[in-house]
C-alpha positions in Angstrom: -16.7 -6.2 -14.0 -17.7 -2.8 -12.8 -15.6 -2.2 -9.6 -17.2 1.3 -9.0 -20.7 -0.2 -9.2 -19.8 -3.0 -6.8 -18.1 -0.6 -4.4 -21.2 1.7 -4.5 -23.4 -1.3 -3.5 -21.2 -1.9 -0.5 -21.3 1.8 0.5 -25.1 2.1 0.1 -25.7 -1.1 2.2 -23.3 0.1 4.8 -25.2 3.4 5.0 -28.5 1.5 5.3 -27.0 -0.7 8.1 -25.9 2.4 10.0 -29.3 4.1 9.6 -31.1 1.0 10.8 -28.7 0.7 13.7 -29.0 4.3 14.7 -32.8 4.2 14.5 -33.1 1.0 16.7 -30.4 2.3 19.2 -32.0 5.8 19.5 -35.4 4.3 20.0 -34.2 1.9 22.7 -32.6 4.9 24.6 -35.9 6.8 24.4 -37.9 3.8 25.6 -35.6 3.6 28.7 -36.1 7.2 29.7 -38.4 7.4 32.7 -39.9 10.8 31.7 -42.0 9.2 28.9 -45.3 7.4 29.9 -46.7 6.2 26.6 -45.5 4.9 23.2 -47.0 8.0 21.5 -44.8 10.2 23.7 -41.7 8.1 22.9 -42.2 8.2 19.2 -43.0 11.9 19.3 -39.8 12.4 21.3 -37.8 10.4 18.7 -39.0 12.2 15.6 -38.9 15.7 17.2 -35.3 15.3 18.5 -32.8 17.1 16.3 -30.1 14.6 17.6 -32.0 11.8 15.8 -31.7 13.5 12.4 -28.2 14.7 13.1 -27.1 11.1 13.9 -29.0 9.6 11.0 -27.1 12.0 8.7 -23.6 12.1 10.1 -23.1 8.6 11.6 -23.5 6.7 8.4 -21.0 9.0 6.8 -18.5 8.4 9.6 -18.9 4.6 9.2 -18.2 4.9 5.5 -15.1 6.9 6.1 -13.9 4.4 8.7 -14.5 1.5 6.4 -12.6 3.3 3.6 -9.5 4.1 5.6 -9.4 0.6 7.0 -9.5 -0.9 3.5 -13.0 -2.5 3.6 -13.7 -1.4 0.1 -10.5 -2.9 -1.4 -10.9 -5.9 -3.6 -14.7 -5.8 -3.6 -14.9 -8.9 -5.8 -12.4 -11.0 -3.9 -13.9 -11.3 -0.4 -14.1 -14.3 1.9 -17.1 -14.4 4.1 -15.2 -15.7 7.1 -12.4 -13.1 6.7 -15.0 -10.4 6.2 -16.7 -11.3 9.5 -13.4 -10.9 11.3 -12.7 -7.6 9.5 -16.2 -6.2 10.3 -16.0 -7.3 13.9 -12.7 -5.4 14.5 -13.8 -2.3 12.6 -17.2 -2.0 14.1 -15.8 -2.6 17.6 -13.4 0.3 17.2 -16.1 2.5 15.6 -18.6 1.7 18.3 -16.1 2.7 21.1 -15.7 6.1 19.4 -19.5 6.6 19.0 -20.1 5.4 22.5 -17.9 8.2 24.0 -19.3 10.7 21.6 -23.1 10.2 22.1 -23.9 8.1 25.1 -22.3 9.6 28.1 -25.1 12.1 28.6 -27.8 9.3 28.9 -29.9 8.7 31.9 -27.9 6.0 33.7 -29.0 4.1 36.8 -25.6 2.3 37.3 -22.5 1.7 35.4 -23.7 -1.7 34.0 -26.1 0.4 31.9 -23.0 1.7 30.0 -22.0 -1.9 29.2 -25.5 -2.8 28.0 -25.7 0.3 25.8 -22.3 -0.3 24.3 -23.1 -4.0 23.7 -26.3 -3.0 22.0 -24.7 -0.4 19.8 -21.8 -2.7 18.8 -24.1 -5.8 18.4 -26.6 -3.9 16.1 -23.9 -2.4 14.0 -22.0 -5.7 13.6 -25.2 -7.7 12.8 -26.7 -5.3 10.3 -23.4 -4.7 8.5 -22.4 -8.4 8.5 -25.9 -9.4 7.2 -25.7 -7.1 4.2 -22.1 -7.9 3.4 -22.8 -11.6 3.7 -25.6 -11.3 1.2 -23.5 -9.3 -1.3 -20.5 -11.6 -1.0 -22.6 -14.7 -1.4 -24.3 -13.3 -4.6 -20.9 -12.2 -6.0 -19.2 -15.6 -5.2 -22.1 -17.5 -6.7 -21.7 -15.4 -9.9 -18.0 -16.2 -9.9 -18.5 -19.9 -9.4 -21.2 -20.0 -12.1 -18.7 -18.3 -14.6 -20.9 -15.2 -14.9 -18.2 -13.0 -13.4 -14.5 -13.3 -14.2 -11.1 -11.6 -13.9 -9.0 -11.0 -17.0 -5.9 -13.2 -16.5 -2.6 -13.6 -18.3 -0.8 -16.9 -18.0 2.9 -16.5 -17.7 4.6 -19.6 -19.1 4.2 -21.9 -22.1 5.6 -25.3 -21.3 4.0 -28.4 -19.9 3.7 -26.8 -16.4 1.6 -24.0 -17.9 -0.6 -26.3 -20.0 -1.3 -28.6 -17.0 -2.2 -25.6 -14.8 -4.5 -24.2 -17.4 -6.3 -27.5 -17.8 -6.6 -27.9 -14.0 -8.1 -24.4 -13.6 -10.5 -25.0 -16.5 -11.7 -28.4 -15.1 -11.9 -27.5 -11.4 -15.2 -28.2 -9.6 -16.0 -24.5 -8.9 -15.2 -21.8 -11.3 -12.5 -19.5 -9.7 -13.3 -16.5 -11.9 -10.1 -16.8 -13.8 -10.8 -15.6 -17.4 -7.7 -16.2 -19.5 -7.1 -13.6 -22.2 -3.9 -15.3 -23.4 -0.3 -16.3 -22.4 3.2 -14.8 -22.5 6.3 -17.0 -22.9 9.4 -16.8 -20.8 12.0 -18.4 -23.0 12.4 -20.7 -25.9 10.0 -23.4 -24.7 7.8 -25.3 -27.1 4.5 -23.3 -27.3 2.6 -25.4 -29.8 0.5 -27.2 -27.2 -0.7 -24.1 -25.3 -1.2 -22.1 -28.5 -4.0 -24.6 -29.3 -6.1 -23.3 -26.3 -4.7 -19.8 -25.7 -3.5 -16.9 -27.9 0.1 -15.9 -27.5 0.3 -12.2 -26.4 4.1 -11.9 -26.6 7.1 -12.1 -24.4 6.9 -11.6 -20.6 8.8 -8.3 -21.1 5.6 -6.9 -22.7 3.6 -7.4 -19.6 3.5 -3.8 -18.5 1.7 -2.7 -21.6 -0.4 -5.8 -21.9 -1.8 -5.3 -18.4 -3.1 -1.9 -19.4 -4.3 -2.8 -22.9 -6.1 -6.0 -21.8 -7.4 -4.6 -18.5 -5.8 -7.5 -16.7 -6.7 -8.2 -13.1 -4.6 -11.3 -12.5 -1.3 -12.8 -13.5 -0.7 -16.5 -13.0 3.0 -17.6 -13.2 3.3 -21.2 -14.2 7.0 -22.0 -14.9 9.1 -25.0 -14.0 11.5 -25.2 -11.1 14.4 -24.7 -13.4 13.0 -21.4 -14.5 12.5 -19.9 -11.1 15.4 -17.6 -11.8 13.1 -15.7 -14.1 10.8 -14.7 -11.3 12.7 -11.5 -10.4 12.8 -10.5 -14.0 9.1 -11.0 -14.4 8.4 -8.9 -11.3 10.7 -6.2 -12.5 8.5 -5.4 -15.5 5.2 -5.2 -13.5 4.5 -1.6 -12.5 0.8 -1.9 -11.5 0.0 -2.0 -7.8 -3.5 -3.3 -7.8 -2.9 -6.5 -9.7 -3.0 -9.9 -8.1 -0.1 -12.2 -8.9 -0.4 -15.9 -8.3 2.4 -18.4 -8.5 2.3 -22.2 -8.9 4.0 -23.4 -5.8 6.6 -26.2 -5.6 7.2 -28.7 -2.8 9.5 -26.2 -0.9 6.7 -23.6 -0.8 4.3 -26.1 0.9 6.9 -27.0 3.5 7.7 -23.3 4.3 4.0 -22.6 4.6 3.8 -19.8 1.9 0.8 -21.4 0.1 -2.3 -19.6 1.5 -5.7 -20.2 0.0 -9.2 -20.0 1.5 -11.1 -21.4 -1.5 -11.6 -25.2 -0.8 -12.1 -26.3 -4.4 -9.6 -24.1 -6.2 -6.0 -24.8 -7.2 -3.7 -23.8 -4.3 -1.5 -20.9 -5.5 0.8 -18.4 -3.8 -0.8 -15.0 -3.9 1.2 -11.8 -4.1 -0.1 -8.2 -3.9 2.2 -5.4 -5.0 0.4 -2.8 -2.9 3.1 -2.8 -0.2 1.5 -0.6 2.4 -2.2 -1.1 3.3 -4.8 -0.6 4.5 -5.5 3.0 3.5 -5.3 4.5 7.0 -1.6 3.7 7.2 -1.0 5.5 4.0 -3.0 8.5 5.2 -1.1 8.6 8.5 2.3 8.1 6.7 1.5 11.1 4.5 0.3 13.1 7.5 3.6 12.3 9.3 5.5 13.4 6.2 3.8 16.8 6.1 3.8 17.4 9.9 7.4 16.4 10.6 8.7 18.2 7.5 7.0 21.5 8.5 8.3 21.0 12.0 11.9 20.5 10.9 11.8 23.3 8.4 10.7 25.7 11.1 13.1 24.2 13.6 16.1 24.5 11.3 15.2 27.9 9.8 18.2 29.6 11.5 20.4 26.7 10.4 19.3 27.2 6.8 20.7 30.7 6.9 24.0 29.6 8.3 24.3 26.9 5.7 23.4 29.4 3.0 26.3 31.6 4.0 28.7 28.6 4.4 28.0 27.3 0.9 28.3 30.7 -0.7 31.7 31.3 0.9 32.9 27.7 0.2 33.2 28.1 -3.6 31.6 30.0 -6.5 28.2 28.7 -7.7 24.6 28.2 -6.7 23.6 27.6 -3.1 21.2 24.7 -3.9 22.0 21.7 -6.0 19.2 20.2 -8.0 19.5 16.8 -9.7 17.0 14.6 -11.6 16.1 11.4 -9.8 13.6 8.7 -10.6 10.7 8.6 -8.2 7.4 6.8 -7.6 6.3 4.7 -10.6 9.3 5.9 -12.6 8.3 9.5 -12.6 11.4 11.9 -12.7 11.7 14.7 -10.1 14.4 17.1 -9.0 15.9 16.4 -5.6 17.2 19.4 -3.7 20.4 19.6 -1.6 22.8 22.2 -0.4 25.7 22.2 -2.8 28.7 20.4 -1.4 30.9 20.1 -4.5 32.6 22.4 -6.8 30.6 23.5 -9.9 31.0 21.2 -12.9 32.1 18.2 -10.8 30.4 15.9 -13.2 31.5 17.4 -16.5 33.0 14.0 -17.5 29.7 12.2 -16.7 27.8 10.9 -13.6 30.1 9.9 -10.7 29.3 8.6 -7.2 31.1 10.3 -4.3 33.8 8.4 -2.4 35.5 8.7 1.0 38.3 11.1 -0.2 36.5 12.8 -3.1 38.4 15.8 -4.3 35.3 17.3 -5.8 33.9 18.0 -2.4 34.6 21.4 -0.8 35.8 21.7 2.7 32.4 23.1 3.9 30.7 20.4 1.7 32.6 17.7 3.6 31.2 19.0 6.9 27.6 19.2 5.7 27.8 15.8 4.2 29.2 14.3 7.4 26.4 15.9 9.4 23.8 15.3 6.7 22.9 19.0 6.7 23.2 19.0 2.9 20.0 16.9 2.9 17.8 19.4 4.8 16.2 21.0 1.7 14.7 17.6 0.9 12.0 18.3 3.4 10.6 20.5 0.7 10.6 17.5 -1.7 8.7 15.7 1.0 6.1 18.5 1.4 5.7 18.6 -2.4 4.9 14.9 -2.4 7.9 13.7 -4.6 9.4 12.0 -1.6 8.5 10.5 1.8 10.4 10.7 5.0 11.1 7.0 4.8 11.5 5.0 1.6 14.1 3.6 -0.8 16.6 6.4 -1.7 16.0 7.6 -5.2 18.7 7.1 -7.9 19.5 8.6 -11.2 18.4 6.8 -14.4 22.0 6.4 -15.4 22.6 4.1 -12.4 19.3 2.4 -12.4 20.0 1.2 -15.9 23.2 -0.4 -14.6 21.6 -1.8 -11.5 18.8 -3.6 -13.3 21.3 -5.4 -15.5 22.5 -7.1 -12.3 19.3 -7.1 -10.2 16.2 -6.7 -12.4 13.9 -6.7 -9.3 15.3 -3.2 -8.5 12.3 -1.8 -10.4 10.0 -3.0 -7.6 11.4 -0.2 -5.5 9.7 2.2 -7.9 6.3 1.0 -6.6 7.1 2.8 -3.3 7.7 6.5 -2.9 11.4 7.3 -2.4 12.5 8.5 1.0 14.8 11.0 2.7 16.1 8.1 4.6 15.8 4.3 4.1 16.4 1.0 5.7 19.3 0.5 3.3 20.8 3.8 4.3 20.8 3.3 8.0 21.8 -0.4 7.8 24.3 -0.3 4.9 25.2 3.3 4.4 26.2 5.2 1.3 27.2 3.3 -1.8 30.3 4.3 -3.7 29.7 2.1 -6.8 27.0 0.1 -8.6 28.1 -3.2 -6.8 27.5 -1.6 -3.4 24.1 -0.2 -4.7 23.1 -3.8 -5.5 24.4 -5.0 -2.1 22.3 -2.3 -0.4 19.2 -3.3 -2.5 18.4 -6.3 -0.3 17.7 -4.0 2.6 15.4 -1.8 0.6 13.6 -4.8 -0.7 13.2 -6.0 2.9 11.7 -2.6 3.7 9.0 -2.6 0.9 8.0 -6.1 1.9 7.6 -5.0 5.5 6.3 -1.5 5.1 4.4 -0.2 8.1 4.2 2.9 10.3 6.1 1.0 13.1 9.0 0.2 10.7 9.0 3.8 9.5 9.3 5.1 13.1 12.2 2.7 13.8 14.0 3.8 10.7 13.6 7.5 11.6 14.9 6.7 15.1 18.0 5.0 13.7 18.5 7.8 11.2 18.7 10.3 14.0 21.3 8.0 15.7 23.3 7.8 12.5 23.3 11.6 12.1 24.5 12.1 15.6 27.4 9.7 14.9 28.5 11.9 11.9 28.7 8.9 9.6 27.8 10.8 6.4 30.1 10.9 3.3 
């Protein structure tokens, strides 16, 4: 598979669709102007108007940008024609409204129904041409997949009878699903003799992270028995790739709860999971824009307060004003979090310790800035730098992560989201004083990454402000 080539085909056809639409639409507008009396005059007016060339240059670019930020070029090999029509309808409708107000309001209009006609024409042309080209590409791609000419490198997770039966089912289905097995990994001590006859053993499931990179894997199919469902969180904990599709063989409970979603009629019904928690792209762009804008705003707003805190920390006890500590961030990358120092120097000379309600290591001024959360203000610079976001799971030290994953292996999934200055767990549960409380708070952060959206971020920011005003910091 060549994802870049496939994406380029979509982009080129979208550009062509936009050019055709603009030419037809611009021509229609000229034909309806009363000042022209012949076809020759109309075509001369079209091809001598700089607006025609400006539109044919800029408008296709605008459409491509819109399709990009709305996620139209994601998963270019995994598109359903019906879902794609719905996506194009919504995207072209929004784009047509923007174009309508940008280019049409200066037209010669007899009455306001002409506006409706022009908008309907613009939207209809754009929707039809884009849908036609997309339909052709998706049909050709799907036919190549069904014919077995195009496949997705897949690792089967499991080695018992359940895995063998699923492998045979997928191999014998009426239409090829594109699943191209490169091997299997085992979960525990199950008998692997039967599946080793048809698939090579690639190792233990704990090797998945490296295998995904080495084998250029696109899909993981988990086929384990009901008695092994406890291994699921351990399997997820070792997967650190966002753009990989995970499929799980459902059990009866999954059918009842309605978690089995599949649009392919002839394929084995599987639960599909995508670890890219916030999409489409426009939400990620706006989230980062909010991070930068609000961080700059608060840095400027609190500039006088920074000076007061600087003086307060300096007088509280000898030592540096700022406290830097290594934390683990996005995809396991370490970074240094910045705070105003609230403890005496060498407070952790005996090893890492979490703060508690009556921690003697905290200075008097430090207790004040912790309760008001003023010690966290320098982290706006972490957000600006890109190490953190305003909202996201709170970053922890590797020392504590190693302990947490012993109890809750799925903690590693949090590393697929950028850590935050505040979090769902922080506003709901509060500070954790030990590893057990960290694990208890984890369920709230897991809930966050499963429901990431701009609306959720705004809610968390609101409740964070409420928590700060209540002086509930430790």
